[in-house]
TORTIZA-769895 format. One record per residue: residue number from 1; residue in one letter; z negated, x negated, y negated of N, C-alpha, C in turn. Coordinates in pm, whole numbers. Layout:
BEGIN
  pos  code      nw      nu      nv     caw     cau     cav      cw      cu      cv
  NUM     a       Z       X       Y       Z       X       Y       Z       X       Y
...
//
This chain:
BEGIN
  pos  code      nw      nu      nv     caw     cau     cav      cw      cu      cv
    1     x    7867   -8721    6387    7843   -8620    6287    7941   -8506    6309
    2     x    7897   -8384    6288    7981   -8264    6302    8098   -8273    6206
    3     x    8218   -8236    6253    8337   -8248    6169    8337   -8152    6051
    4     x    8255   -8047    6056    8249   -7952    5944    8153   -7998    5835
    5     x    8078   -8103    5860    7982   -8153    5762    8048   -8263    5682
    6     x    8048   -8246    5551    8114   -8342    5464    8016   -8392    5359
    7     x    8038   -8513    5314    7958   -8567    5205    7990   -8489    5077
    8     x    7888   -8471    4993    7912   -8398    4870    7944   -8494    4756
    9     x    8014   -8441    4659    8051   -8521    4542    7932   -8528    4447
   10     x    7933   -8621    4352    7826   -8626    4253    7814   -8495    4174
   11     x    7926   -8429    4147    7923   -8302    4074    7854   -8195    4158
   12     x    7885   -8191    4287    7821   -8094    4376    7672   -8122    4388
   13     x    7635   -8249    4392    7493   -8286    4399    7418   -8239    4274
   14     x    7480   -8254    4157    7417   -8209    4032    7402   -8057    4033
   15     x    7504   -7985    4079    7498   -7839    4086    7389   -7794    4183
   16     x    7379   -7863    4296    7277   -7832    4395    7137   -7848    4336
   17     x    7115   -7956    4262    6985   -7979    4200    6949   -7867    4104
   18     x    7048   -7823    4025    7023   -7715    3929    6990   -7586    4003
   19     x    7070   -7550    4103    7045   -7427    4178    6913   -7432    4251
   20     x    6888   -7542    4323    6765   -7553    4402    6642   -7551    4311
   21     x    6651   -7623    4200    6538   -7628    4107    6513   -7498    4034
   22     x    6618   -7419    4013    6604   -7293    3940    6562   -7176    4025
   23     x    6580   -7186    4155    6542   -7076    4243    6399   -7091    4289
   24     x    6346   -6984    4345    6206   -6982    4388    6198   -6998    4540
   25     x    6085   -7050    4587    6064   -7053    4733    6061   -6910    4787
   26     x    6104   -6892    4909    6109   -6759    4970    5972   -6693    4967
   27     x    5867   -6771    4978    5731   -6714    4980    5698   -6639    4851
   28     x    5763   -6672    4740    5738   -6601    4615    5787   -6456    4619
   29     x    5875   -6423    4712    5929   -6287    4722    5858   -6203    4827
   30     x    5769   -6265    4904    5706   -6196    5015    5561   -6162    4986
   31     x    5508   -6053    5039    5577   -5958    5125    5668   -5868    5042
   32     x    5775   -5824    5104    5871   -5733    5042    5860   -5600    5115
   33     x    5843   -5492    5039    5830   -5359    5099    5957   -5279    5070
   34     x    6018   -5226    5176    6140   -5148    5165    6108   -4999    5156
   35     x    6204   -4917    5112    6179   -4773    5095    6123   -4703    5220
   36     x    6160   -4749    5338    6110   -4685    5461    5965   -4721    5490
   37     x    5911   -4818    5414    5776   -4866    5440    5774   -4996    5518
   38     x    5890   -5041    5567    5897   -5168    5639    5857   -5281    5546
   39     x    5769   -5368    5596    5721   -5483    5517    5777   -5611    5578
   40     x    5851   -5684    5497    5901   -5815    5538    5797   -5916    5492
   41     x    5729   -5978    5589    5619   -6069    5555    5654   -6215    5578
   42     x    5762   -6240    5653    5803   -6378    5680    5955   -6382    5693
   43     x    6013   -6492    5652    6158   -6510    5661    6182   -6657    5683
   44     x    6238   -6691    5798    6259   -6831    5834    6407   -6856    5860
   45     x    6457   -6965    5808    6595   -7007    5837    6587   -7137    5916
   46     x    6696   -7166    5986    6699   -7289    6064    6820   -7372    6025
   47     x    6811   -7499    6053    6919   -7593    6024    7038   -7563    6115
   48     x    7156   -7561    6057    7276   -7533    6137    7317   -7652    6224
   49     x    7258   -7767    6202    7292   -7885    6282    7192   -7907    6396
   50     x    7062   -7910    6364    6962   -7942    6466    6883   -7820    6515
   51     x    6902   -7704    6453    6833   -7579    6488    6683   -7581    6462
   52     x    6632   -7681    6393    6490   -7683    6357    6467   -7584    6244
   53     x    6351   -7516    6247    6316   -7429    6136    6301   -7511    6009
   54     x    6347   -7456    5899    6332   -7520    5769    6204   -7467    5706
   55     x    6118   -7558    5663    5992   -7517    5602    6019   -7427    5483
   56     x    5931   -7329    5463    5952   -7232    5354    5956   -7301    5218
   57     x    5887   -7412    5204    5892   -7485    5076    6026   -7551    5052
   58     x    6104   -7568    5159    6236   -7630    5148    6350   -7527    5152
   59     x    6313   -7398    5145    6413   -7292    5136    6390   -7217    5007
   60     x    6482   -7233    4914    6472   -7164    4785    6587   -7066    4774
   61     x    6559   -6956    4706    6661   -6851    4704    6649   -6763    4580
   62     x    6748   -6679    4569    6752   -6573    4470    6770   -6445    4549
   63     x    6686   -6345    4526    6698   -6217    4595    6743   -6113    4493
   64     x    6854   -6048    4523    6912   -5951    4431    6920   -5815    4500
   65     x    6849   -5713    4446    6864   -5578    4503    7004   -5526    4473
   66     x    7076   -5481    4577    7210   -5427    4559    7206   -5275    4552
   67     x    7130   -5214    4640    7111   -5069    4650    6967   -5048    4696
   68     x    6917   -4924    4688    6784   -4902    4748    6790   -4938    4897
   69     x    6705   -5026    4939    6701   -5067    5080    6798   -5177    5118
   70     x    6870   -5234    5020    6963   -5344    5049    6936   -5457    4950
   71     x    6911   -5576    5003    6882   -5692    4920    6972   -5808    4965
   72     x    7031   -5876    4867    7110   -5996    4899    7021   -6118    4880
   73     x    7024   -6207    4978    6949   -6333    4971    7052   -6445    4964
   74     x    7055   -6514    4852    7144   -6628    4832    7053   -6748    4823
   75     x    7062   -6841    4919    6966   -6949    4921    7021   -7082    4967
   76     x    6937   -7182    4947    6966   -7318    4991    6845   -7369    5067
   77     x    6871   -7421    5186    6765   -7483    5264    6794   -7631    5278
   78     x    6688   -7709    5279    6703   -7853    5296    6632   -7891    5426
   79     x    6711   -7943    5520    6655   -7992    5646    6615   -8138    5626
   80     x    6486   -8163    5627    6440   -8301    5606    6470   -8387    5729
   81     x    6484   -8323    5844    6516   -8395    5967    6657   -8453    5963
   82     x    6754   -8370    5921    6895   -8412    5917    6939   -8461    5779
   83     x    6854   -8440    5680    6886   -8475    5541    7011   -8400    5494
   84     x    7012   -8269    5525    7123   -8183    5487    7074   -8071    5397
   85     x    7161   -8026    5309    7135   -7901    5237    7231   -7798    5295
   86     x    7179   -7679    5319    7257   -7574    5383    7254   -7451    5295
   87     x    7371   -7395    5266    7380   -7272    5190    7363   -7154    5285
   88     x    7289   -7053    5239    7268   -6931    5317    7303   -6812    5231
   89     x    7360   -6711    5293    7387   -6585    5226    7361   -6474    5327
   90     x    7261   -6390    5297    7223   -6282    5386    7218   -6152    5307
   91     x    7232   -6041    5377    7198   -5910    5323    7092   -5852    5415
   92     x    6986   -5803    5358    6880   -5737    5434    6896   -5587    5411
   93     x    6905   -5511    5519    6926   -5366    5510    6813   -5293    5579
   94     x    6758   -5197    5510    6652   -5113    5565    6717   -4982    5609
   95     x    6760   -4977    5735    6824   -4858    5790    6731   -4800    5896
   96     x    6785   -4735    5998    6700   -4684    6105    6634   -4801    6178
   97     x    6700   -4917    6173    6639   -5043    6214    6652   -5137    6095
   98     x    6575   -5240    6095    6587   -5340    5990    6700   -5432    6032
   99     x    6800   -5450    5946    6920   -5524    5981    6937   -5645    5890
  100     x    6970   -5756    5949    7007   -5875    5872    7156   -5895    5893
  101     x    7229   -5913    5784    7372   -5939    5791    7399   -6078    5739
  102     x    7489   -6148    5806    7522   -6286    5769    7673   -6300    5774
  103     x    7729   -6375    5683    7873   -6398    5684    7907   -6496    5795
  104     x    8003   -6457    5881    8040   -6544    5991    8153   -6639    5947
  105     x    8200   -6720    6040    8299   -6823    6007    8432   -6766    5958
  106     x    8463   -6641    5997    8588   -6580    5952    8572   -6504    5821
  107     x    8452   -6513    5758    8430   -6450    5628    8392   -6303    5636
  108     x    8357   -6253    5754    8316   -6114    5769    8166   -6108    5793
  109     x    8106   -5994    5752    7963   -5975    5771    7935   -5941    5917
  110     x    7843   -6012    5978    7797   -5984    6114    7656   -5927    6104
  111     x    7626   -5828    6187    7496   -5762    6182    7405   -5811    6294
  112     x    7281   -5834    6258    7178   -5872    6354    7063   -5774    6334
  113     x    7048   -5679    6425    6946   -5576    6410    6819   -5613    6483
  114     x    6716   -5537    6454    6590   -5552    6524    6558   -5418    6589
  115     x    6461   -5415    6676    6423   -5292    6744    6349   -5203    6645
  116     x    6386   -5075    6637    6316   -4985    6545    6168   -4975    6581
  117     x    6085   -4964    6480    5941   -4955    6500    5908   -4833    6586
  118     x    5978   -4721    6565    5951   -4600    6644    5973   -4625    6793
  119     x    6073   -4705    6829    6100   -4735    6970    5989   -4822    7028
  120     x    5938   -4915    6949    5828   -5000    6996    5705   -4914    7022
  121     x    5674   -4822    6930    5557   -4735    6948    5572   -4646    7071
  122     x    5693   -4592    7095    5715   -4510    7215    5693   -4593    7341
  123     x    5743   -4716    7342    5726   -4803    7458    5578   -4835    7480
  124     x    5505   -4858    7372    5361   -4886    7385    5288   -4766    7445
  125     x    5322   -4645    7395    5257   -4524    7448    5289   -4505    7595
  126     x    5416   -4525    7633    5456   -4509    7773    5383   -4610    7861
  127     x    5369   -4733    7814    5300   -4835    7891    5152   -4799    7907
  128     x    5089   -4751    7801    4948   -4711    7810    4930   -4594    7906
  129     x    5022   -4497    7902    5014   -4384    7994    5029   -4432    8139
  130     x    5117   -4527    8163    5134   -4582    8297    5004   -4650    8342
  131     x    4943   -4729    8257    4819   -4796    8291    4708   -4695    8320
  132     x    4700   -4590    8240    4596   -4486    8262    4618   -4415    8395
  133     x    4746   -4393    8431    4772   -4325    8558    4738   -4416    8677
  134     x    4756   -4546    8660    4725   -4639    8768    4576   -4667    8780
  135     x    4508   -4673    8668    4363   -4701    8665    4291   -4598    8580
  136     x    4268   -4479    8635    4196   -4379    8557    4052   -4424    8531
  137     x    3990   -4365    8430    3852   -4404    8394    3767   -4399    8512
//
């Protein structure tokens, strides 16, 4: 067993039941539309021990808008494979790219960005132009 994984106390188990039971499945918050028009239609977390995706029914959370375009996701996932409950804390930011921030082991926010939609569209257009030049009608 990983040395960072510890058994929980009965008090912690009771608190977990209250939090997990009081929060909603992630699917209740989706789709989420941000001010830029970006639509978040799926959100998947994985177990920190086995890396298996946690089913959406086993991930419950509270989503709190902090600013326009910034949402905090405070959640608990239960990995049925490992029989673990995992706490998650994310910030979702709608900037020039859609950014997910997660607290790292040193307690600082780490950013995980995605490719901007505009860049994907430019790449698609360039690829289509290349194909047309290689195989004209």
